[in-house]
Structures are given as C-alpha cells and as structure tokens.
N, C-alpha and C positions, 0 to 999 in steps of 0.2 A: 290534463281535464282530471281530477279525481275520480276515483270509482266512488260512488256512493253505495251505502245497502240499500237494494230494492225492495221497495212498498214495505218500509218499516212497520206502518201499522195496517196493512190492508192483505188479507188473505190470499196468497197466490193461486190461481187456477179456479178461483169462483168464477161461475159462468155467466157471460153475458153483460160485463162491467161496461153499460153502457157510455157511449159517446154521445156529442151533436155539438154541433158548431153553434157561434152565433153570427156568422157571415150572414150577409144579406139574401132575401132570395132571390133566384135566379138562374141562368145559366151558368155553370161551371166551365171555365177553360181547363181543360184536361190535356196533359202530355203522358204518351204513352212510351214507354222504355222497354223494348221488345215487342214486334207487332206480326212475327212468324208463329204459325202452331197455335199454342193455348194464349198466345200473345194478341194474336189478331181476334179470336174468340173475343177474348177480356175486353179489347179496344170496342169491339160491335156492342157487346153489354153495357158498358160505360158510358157511349155515345148517345143512347137513349136519354131526351131531354136535355141534352147538354152539349158542348162545343169539345170535338177534338182540333186542338190548339198546334200541338205537335207531335210529331212521332220521331222514334229513334229503332235504329236497327245495324248492327254489323252487318247484314247481309243486303244489300243493295237491291237483291232481286224481291225479296222477302218486302225492303219497303216501299217500292215501287208496286205491288200489289196494293200494302196498305195504301198507299197513295191515291190508289184508284178510288178505293173506298171512300176518303178524304182528302179532295184535292186541295182543299184551303188550307191544311195543315203543314206547317212549317217540317221541312224534312233533314233528319242530322244521321250521322252515323256514330256518333260521339256523345255519349247522354252528358258529359260535363260539358259540351256547347249547348247541350238542349238546355240546361239548365241555368243559362245564362240569358234565355227568352224572360222578357220582363212580366209580357202579360198572362203567364200560369197561374192558377191557384192550387193546381192537384197532380199530382202524378202517381201513375201505376207503373209495378213495375212486374213485367213478366220475363225475365230473363233465366239463364243458369244459377244456381243455386248461389254460387260462388261472387256473383254480382249483386246479389237482393239486400246484402247490408250496404255496401257502396254507395250504391244508386239511393236508396233509402234516404241514410244518414245523412248525404249530401245533400237531397230535397229537404228533409227536415231541418238542417244548418239553415235552409234560405226561409222556413217558414210556410212550407207546401204542404199541403195533408196529402196523404200517401194510402195507396192499396198494393197489397205487396202480395205476390202468391206466395204458398207454402211451399215450402217452409220458409218461418220469416227470414231466415238466416240461414249460413253455414257452420256455424259454430255456438256455442254456448255462450259465450261472453259478446258476440254482436248481440244476440237475440235480448240479453239483459241492458246492453246500451240501448238499443233503438226502445224498449221498452221505459227506459228511463228519460231519456230526451224527448218519447212523444208525452210524455206525463209533464217534464218541466213547460215544453214548450205549448200545451194544451191542443196539440193538434189532431184534428179527426182521421184516425187510422182504422184498418180493414185488413185481415190477413183474409187470402184467398181459399177458404173451405167454404166454396160453395154448399155442400152437402149439410153443414149446419144448418142454414136457413130451410131445409126441407120439413115437409109433413111429417116422413118415415122418421126421421133422426128427434124431431121435436117431440114426437110422441113417442117414442122409447123414452125421451129423458123425463117426459111427464110422467108417463108411467111407474117409473123408476121412484122420481125423486119426490112427486107431487102425491100422486096415489098409493106408494110403496106396496105396488103388487106382489112383489117377492119379498117383503122384506128387507131386513139388512142383508147387504150383500157381501158375501164371505170371500170371491174370487172372482176373476175376470179370465176369460179366455177373447183373443184378439187375431185374425190372420190375415194373411192376403198371397194370392199366386205368382204375386212378381219377385224375381225379376223374371225369370222363365224366358217364355218368347216376345217380352217386351221389349228387353234390353238384356244383356252379358254383363256378369260379374266374373271376379275371380280370374283375371285377363292381365297377363304381361305385357308392357308398352309397346307398340307396334314401334317399326324401324322407320324411322323419317322416309316420308314420301316426295318432298319437294315443297315448294311456295304454295300458298293458297291460292286458288282462284281470284282475279283482279274483284269480282265483285263482294269478296268477303275481304273485312279487315279483320284481319289474325289478332293483331295484336290488341283489338280492342276486346276482342272475344275473348281473350287471356286474361286480360285485366290484371285485378291485384293476383292471380296466382301464379304459380312458376311459370316461365315462358317452358313452350314445348314444339315441335315442328307441327305443322298441319299435317293431318293424315284424312285423305277424304273418306265420310261416315264414320270416323273414329270417334268423334266427339260431337261438333256439330254436323247437325241440328237437333241430334236428340239423344244419342248416346253416351254424352257426357255424366248421364245420372250412375253411371258405374263406376265413375272414377273420382278417388277422395278429393282430389284436388279441383274439381267443379262440382261433385255432385255430393250428395247425403245418403246415398242406396236405397234399399228400399224403404227403410224409415221414414228416412226423409220425404220419399214420394208419396208413401201412403199412410204413415203414422199420422200425421197430424191429420189427417181424414178421419181413420180410422179410431184413433184413441181420442179425437175430441169428444164424442156421445160419453164416453167412460169419464173423463175428468169433467165435463158438466154435469152430469146427472148425479154424480157422487162428491162432487166438489172438492176435488183432491188437489193437495197441496203438492210441493215435492216430493219427489220417493225418498226413501230412507237409503236403500241400496239397491243395485243394479247388479245383475249377472248375466254372462251371454254365454252360449256357447254356439261351436260352429267348425267349418274347416277353419286351419289355422290361420291366423288374419295373414293379409297379402299387404305390403306395403302401398301400392298403388290402387288397387281395385277394390270394391266390395265382394262381402262372402257370396257363395252360390248359394247358399243357407244360410240361416240363423234362427235361434229361439233366445229371446231375454227374459228374463226374470224379473221383474218390478216388485220392491215391497214397500208401499204407503203407510204413511198414521193413520187411524181410523178417523172417520168422519161421522155424523150423527146418520149417516144412510150406510154405514159400513159397519164390518167386523172391527174388532181393536186395530188389526193390522189386516190392509187389505192385499193380496195377491194377485199380480197381473202378468198373464204371460203373452208373449209374442210371438206369432210364428209365421213364416215368411216361405216362399218359393214352394208353397201348394203343402206344406207341413200343416197340420189342423190337430186340437184337441182331440183325445177318444169319443168315439161317435156315442159312447153307451153315456158320457158326460150329460150329452144335451138332453135326455131323457124324450126325445122326440121320435113320432111312429116311423114303423119301419121303410113306410114309400116316400118318407120328408126327402125332398130333393139336396137341401144344403145349400150353401153358397160357396162361391170361392173366395171371398173378400168379406168378413163379417166380425161380430161380436155377441158373445155370449156372457151375460151375468147370473152367474150364481148365486141363487138366495136361499133365504132360511127357508122361503114357502115353496121355491117353485125356481125356474130360470126364465130370462126370456132375453131371446136372438134379435137382433137387428143385423139386417145385410145390407150391402153395396151393390145390387141396389135393390134387395127384398125390404118388404115390409116389416116391421115386428109382428113377432109370435110369441106366445108363452106356450113352456111345457112343465110339466106333462098336460096335454090336452085338454084332459078329461078335468083336473083339479080348477082350471081357468075356464068353465064354460060359461058362466053367468057373468065373466069381467068382460067388459066392452071399453074398447080403446075411445081416446077421446078424439074429438074433431077439431083437428087441427090444422090449418090452411098452410098452403106453402107460402114462405115470405119471398122476399125479392133481396137477395144478397148483394150483388152489385148496386142497385139503386138506393139501398139501404145508405151506402157511404156518399155515392153523389146528393141525395138528398140531405143527410146531414152535414155535407159541407155547405149546401146551400143553405143552411140552419133549418132544416124540417125532420125532425127525429133523430135517430141514434143508430149506433152500428153496434152491432151484437160479437165483432168477432176481434175489438181494438187490442192493440198491441198489449195493454194491461192482460186482457184473455190469453190471446197468441203469443204472447211471448214466452211466458211461462211454460206453456202447451208446447212450444218449441224445442225449449231447454228438456223436458222432461223427455222428449222423441230423440233428441239427439244424444243423449244420456246412454241411450241405449249401444252407439255407435262408439261412445266412449270406452265401454264397458266392454264391449266384442274386441276393438280395436288393442286394447291395453292387457287384454286377459286376466283382468284380475275384476274380482266381485269387488264393486266400488261404495265405499261410506261416503255419501255426499252432506256436503255444508252448502244448501244453498244461500244462506245469507251472506258466506264468505266467497261464494262460486268457487267452491275449491273441494276435489277429494282430497280426505284426509288421510287415507291409508296408502295411497300410491302415487308415487312422482311419475311414474311409466303412464297413468292414466291422464295427471296432470296436465300435460303437455298438450294434450288433443284439446283441450278448453278453449282454447286461442292460437290463431296462426297467425302469421307475418304476411304482411303485404308485400308484394313487389316493390321494387325502389322503383320511386317517380309513380306510386299507386297510393300514396297514403292518404287517409280521409280524417280529417276531424273529428277524434273522438271515440276513433276505433283502431288507430295504429299506433 
C-alpha cells in the first residue's frame, strides 16, 4: 500500500472536523477490546442506549468481571477472533498504546467504526495511516479525549478563538505532574520472573511488540506506560488531553521544530522528567511564530508569568495562554481564569454546557449527529504529541516535514517515526 500525502487540501489540526454516519438509526452493536480499568468505564459509557455485542481482554479475570455486566456479549481473549464476529457495527479500543493501531486498523479494514483511546497510536506513522484510512473508508471515528467535550475546555477555547479575550497568543505553557506517583520511568528492564499466571494470555498482551518475559506488576495492568515498547510516556498519557485545547483554540497545524531536554535518554524507558519546546507557524489567532512549552513530572512555568494573585492555588495539570492583552489559564480539572484579574473584571465567560463525548460517537454511528474528535483531528494531534518523544529520544532539535512524514535534519530521529511489528503480527497498511 503506497503512502499518500495526508490531507493535501485540508489544514491539519483544525478543530472539530465533524463526522456523521449515514447508517440507520437504532441500537449499535459494539465490540469492546480492553475491558479492564479505563476499558471497563469506556464500555459502560458506550453501552448507554446501545448493545455491547462482544468483549475482549487478555486477562480472563477482567473479562469475567465485564461479562457480569453484559452477560449477552460474546467473550474473547484474542481481538483477532473478536473481529470475525459478523454482527459487530463498531469497535472500541482501550488497550495499552502499542495495541491501539493494530486493532483499530484491522477493525477499519473490515468497515467497522472505531472509538480509540488516547494517544491514538504508538507511533507517528501509525497515526498518519489511521487518519488516511478512516477518511478513505468514510468511517465514524473518535479518539478518547473526553475533556474535549467538557464545559471547561469548550469555554476556554471559545474565549480564546471566538471572543479574542486575550488577543493574539504569543506563547503557551502546558504542564503535568506525571509520571511521579502514577507510574515510574527511567527504569532498567526487570529480570525475568517466570511464566504469566494462567488467567493472563501473555503473548496476546505483547502483540506486535518485541517479546519479553512476564514480570508481575512490571507491565500489566498499568505500568506499561513507562516502557517505550508498550507506552508513549507522559506525553502520550497526558499530552493528548492537555495539548488538545491549544491545538483546538489556535487551529495549529504541525510544528516546524521540536526540541526536548531531560535526563540522558534510556533505550527502554521514558524519562523521569522532560521539557519539550515546540515552534509552530502562526495562525490568525497567534503571533507569526507560536512557542509552546511542555513540562512534566511537576516542573512548571515561572510563577510570575501567570500574573495571578499571590493566593492563587495553581494546578498540577494545566495550560497557560500568554496573549497580547493578558493570560488565560485552564486546568485539569479547574475552570478557566483570566490574569491579571483586574484587567478582565468586566468579562464574562460564555455559558457552554457539557457535551457527551462517548454518546457523540454512538449517536453518529447510528446516523444522528457528529463526532468532535474524529481521526482527521485527533490523528494530527497525536502526531504533534509524539514528536516530543522523537525529539527527546533522538537528542536532536528536529525539523519536521509533515507532508513527507520526515525529520529532515536527523537520521537518528527518523528511526522513531515507525516501528517494526513482531513476526506473525503484521497488519495490512501498517507493517
């Protein structure tokens, strides 16, 4: 399959490129791949008004719990077998990052609509291919960034883009407290500890990634996030959430350059901390060049930059837009605020209700309404997020040619754009 240039006539990163289905109204038959943890809550959300027809998990204990909620659903431990079920209309994918693209692409190849958790994919190449194929097949897609639908984020985006409350934005600062106590990074591979328990299908969990022995608690069910073979580090875990309102509000396309700093790159595990500096071409909502800085592991922009009151409590996860007329902060989960306070005393944020992120997708598959985070939007957003990892792992200031999916100045960085799938796990269009 030849690579096509992505969205040749459509601006990458424009917000809410809405999709809707032409399928008949009525209940949608949904298959859920990954039904433990976040997958369990996703399954419950997506079931409202619709039918969970199949469930899949490599962990039979998690699968059994899900089956008690939906006893009529057929059970699988291998997602490839699940996709053989004929009555499935749509598939949700809530698995470790390295499995997102293989399951999603395989479902789309069969004409299934898909809801895939963030980050959309494990690599930039995968994100581009999923976006292209979704467009080619006219499928209803949504990436799982539920914050996008909240009153909090929609209010901030409206204030920036529609009201122009802080004028053109000169720079943006984004931060998160992870990994910290959530999971560990900067780790050496643990020694092999024997076979996986009988209820865990370990080869299925490894999937397309290089094989490694099971170690209790090291990877499944949660700490896979800190390992490059399976996760995308802090950027992948939180970047799609926190950079979303920035890309949306400012209608950002791909960055021009990306530079990262942190501890020396570890070949197997993400950094204990990292700061990533992006430069984007200007848009109508920004200066000629927009500078965006990402901080993780509790690192923050300088306090004085906020122009907030001395008693302002701040936030462990958030965004600060720095504009011509002042600053706008929005947190995760704090509502937007404008600084300095006295300058915006007369401004009133718009009254925007919460939306229903999950039900956008199920309704659209049923032929009613649209989705706000289709792959035409969330694919490019994922590419931007993952470019931070490429810059960090390569140790280079990378110059990005988005049209050709290429780092123009670094062969070392280019090798992180795509990965090889394990023998026997190739997927058409990705391998």
